[in-house]
C-alpha positions, 0 to 999 in steps of 0.5 A: 500500500502506498504511504500517503502521509503528508510531508511536514515543512520541516522535512524540506528546505529551500536552496540558498536563493536571493529573495527581495523581502519588499516584494518578489514572486517565486516559482516553486515546484511543490513536492508530492505529499507536501501542502501548499501552506507548508511551502508558504511557511517555509518561505516565510521562515527562510526570509525571517532567518536570512533577512531578519524581516517578517513579511507577508507571504502567500500562494496563488492557487492551492495544490492538493497534497497529493499533487505536485508542480508549479506553485506561485509564491508572492512576497511582500507587496506582490501579495496584492497580485495574488488574485491576478495570478490565480485568474490565469489559465492553468495546465495539468498532466496526470493519470486516471485510474478507471474501474474504481472510485474514492470519496475524494476522487483521488488517493487521499481516501481508499477505494469505496466502489469498483466497476468494470472497465474492460469495455472501455476503448481508446475511441470511447475515451476520445469521444468522452474527452471531447465532451469536456472541451469548451465551457461546461458546468462542473460540481466541485468535490466535497473534499475541496476548499469551497466555502459552504456557509462560512466553512470549507467543504472538506471540513464538513465532508470529514464530519460526514455532513450532507451537503449539496455543492452548486455547479460552477462555470469553467472553461477547458480549451484543451484536453488531450489523452497522452497514454491509454493502457487500461486501467490507466489513462494519462492526460493533459488539461488546460483549464480556467480558474476554479477547475477541479481536476478531481471532478474531471476524474469523477465525471470522466469515469461516469461518462465511460459507465465505469469509475475513475479517480486520480492517481497522479496530478502535476501542475505544469503551467500557470499563465506564462509561468512554467514548472521547468523554471521553478525552484526545486526544494531539497528534501531532508533525509 
């Protein structure tokens, strides 16, 4: 069984880099099983230790702990630009596992149901892919940061609350299938702000008359910012 325990911030370090405490934008490649909040905390500690300054630090768009990839960190006066960065188009790559579902639509929660997937063909996957292109209405996952009556949906979900999340209008200008090896399907998605890739996994499985959940997800681009230009964090042994 895979170990999905979240890595705490003490287990990784920033390399020796120069940061302008007055205002800066950092591109960070967030590791798998590390939270976005932990990266923000580590940057804040780094600035305090190196520059003896306590400054405001924030990120422009949460990545789930089980996702990796590009995280934009804003420092000082650039925290006022967070909304602008969050609004930009995003690109992800990942893997869907067909034939099963989980409550979280990824591997955070164990499989709760299994379905046949042997009937699925590459042609069926291509046909379903096209249904997601353009503007569509999407229901966010219950295990998400969507606010419900002043609280986060994931908090209510973990308490077993019965809730109905309203659909949101999103845009998907590109959705490509890059590998088809049942029960796995690799993909590349370009999408608008507010898109939940985990919801795409849920809906994709439903359209195939099977189940599906995410087993891998990586954010590769936000607007013009690319993950290959991001800072690589050093993992402690």
